[in-house]
C-alpha positions in Angstrom: -26.1 4.5 -11.9 -26.6 7.7 -9.7 -25.3 11.1 -10.2 -21.6 9.8 -8.7 -21.3 7.6 -11.4 -21.6 4.5 -9.6 -24.3 1.7 -9.6 -25.5 2.0 -6.0 -22.3 1.3 -4.4 -21.6 3.7 -1.8 -18.3 5.5 -1.4 -18.5 4.5 2.4 -18.8 0.8 1.0 -15.7 1.1 -1.3 -13.6 2.2 1.9 -14.7 -0.6 4.1 -13.7 -3.0 1.4 -10.5 -1.2 1.2 -9.6 -1.5 4.5 -10.4 -4.8 4.6 -8.1 -5.8 1.9 -5.5 -3.6 3.4 -2.5 -4.7 5.1 0.3 -3.1 7.4 2.4 -6.0 6.8 4.1 -4.7 3.8 7.9 -3.6 3.2 8.3 -0.2 3.6 11.1 1.9 2.4 11.8 6.1 2.2 12.0 7.7 -1.1 15.8 8.2 -1.2 16.6 4.7 -0.3 18.2 3.1 -2.9 16.8 -0.4 -4.5 19.6 -2.5 -3.5 19.4 -1.4 -0.1 15.6 -2.0 0.5 15.8 -5.2 -1.3 18.6 -6.4 1.3 16.4 -5.4 4.3 13.8 -7.4 2.8 15.8 -10.6 2.9 15.0 -13.2 5.4 11.5 -10.9 6.5 8.2 -12.2 6.8 5.3 -10.1 5.3 1.8 -10.3 4.6 2.5 -9.1 0.8 5.4 -8.5 -0.6 4.2 -7.2 -4.4 4.7 -3.9 -3.6 6.6 -1.9 -1.5 5.3 0.9 0.2 7.2 4.3 -0.2 7.0 6.6 3.2 8.0 10.1 4.6 7.5 10.5 8.0 4.8 7.8 8.4 2.9 9.0 5.1 2.2 6.7 2.0 3.7 8.9 -0.9 3.9 6.1 -3.5 4.3 2.6 -4.4 7.2 0.7 -5.9 6.7 -2.4 -7.8 
């Protein structure tokens, strides 16, 4: 294990792995949107994944809703 506590796995590798798994085809909502409104907007849409809703403010991810 190295000084960073990783077993030979570099941060750049981890970011590359995360980027490979990331998708922009997910539902997005603003922090002030009501759950009913978000769910209604999602109906009939096709997403790569709808496991979570990305909560964004001005194109910046500020949270996830499950």
